[in-house]
N, C-alpha and C positions, 0 to 999 in steps of 0.2 A: 837307594844308594847309587852314587855315581860309580863308573868303572874305576876311576882314580881312587875312590874311597875303599872299594873292595880290594884293589891291589895293595894299598897301604896297610889295611887291616891284615891281609894275608901275610905280608912281609913281617909283621910283628909277631906272628905265631908260628911260622914255619921253623922247623928244626933241621939243620944241615941241608939247606936247599935254597932255591931262588925261584921267583916267579916273575915273568915279564908279560906285558900285554902285547899281543901281535896284531889283533884286529878289533876294531870297534866302529860305531857309527860315524865318528869323526873322520875315519879313514875310508869312508865310502862303503861300509859293510852293512848298511841298512839297519836291521834290528839285531844283528849278531855280534857276539863278543867272543874272542878266543884268547886264552892265556896259555903260555908254555911254562911248564914247571920242570925243574931238574933237581933231583934229590941225590945227595951223596949216599954211600952205603950207610945204613942205619938212620937215614933221614926220615922225617915224619911230618905229616900235616894233621893236626888234631881234629877231633870230631866236630862236625859242623853241618849246617843245612843251607839250602838255597831256596828261594821262592819260586824258582823255575827249574825245569828239567835240565840236567847236565849230562853231556856225553863226554866220556874220557876216551882218548885214543892213545895207547901206549906206543911210543916211537922206539924206545930202546930200554932194556933192563928188565928187572923182575921185582915183584913185591907182593904184598898182601893188602887188599882193599877190603875194609870192613864196611858193609852196608848194614846199618843197625849193628847187631852183634854177630852177624854171619860173616866169616872170613872167606874171601875169594882170592885164589892165586891169580895174579895177572903177569903178563909178559909181553914182549915185543909183538905188535900187531893186535893185541887185545882191544876190543871196542866195548865199552860198558855204558849203558844208559842208567842214570840214577834219577828216579822220579823226584819231583819237587817235594820239599819238606822232609826228605828222608835223611836221617843222620848217617854220616859216613866219614871215614878217615883212612889214611894211607900210610904204609911203611915200605921203605925200600929194604928188601931182604937180600938183595944181591950184593956182589962185591964191587960192581961198577955203578955208574950213574943210572938212575931211573928217570927217563924223560917222557913227558906226556903232554898232550893238548887237552885243555878243558874248553868245551864249546857250549855256549849258552845262546838260546834263541831269543834273547831279550837285551835291549840296550841298557838296562839297569838291573843286572843280577844282584841278588842280596847275598849276604854272608852272615850267618849267625852261629857262633860257637856254642857247643852243647857240653855242659858239665856232667861228669859222672858216667859217661858212656864208656863201656869197654872199648878199647884197652886204655884210654886216657886216664882212667881212675887208678891204673896200676903204673908202676915205674917203667920207663923205657928199658927194654932189655939191652944188656951190654954187648951181647953176641948175636949174630944173625941166627944161629941155631935156636936161641931162646925165643925169638919171634916166631919161628916155625913151630916150636913146641906149643906156644900159646895158641896158635891157630888150630893145631891138632886137637886141643882139649876144649876149644870153644864150642 
């Protein structure tokens, strides 16, 4: 998948957020690709996998990152490595924006959406507190 295809596919699935490409091989980055994501309160990126390891760097905000079905609280300055082919998804559980960088050590990162993985198989919570309750019982 080209970087442009990954970006376009991401934009079609993101809820209450935006993704932009910061760095790629065409801009002199060798084999690396970096995306910046910004999610409004309640924003969500659905369950998916990548063919390469991904490193997430949280610049600002707070949320819950599900790696498989395991919830992890993330916040400003969190750095998380997600191994290749590991399903994961993200919720902004804060009241402000959740901003993060996604770093890939590949010029062609893949993006494959995963059906039926918690919590995407359940409706999105209407309130931030409900997201935190879901994480507490998972």
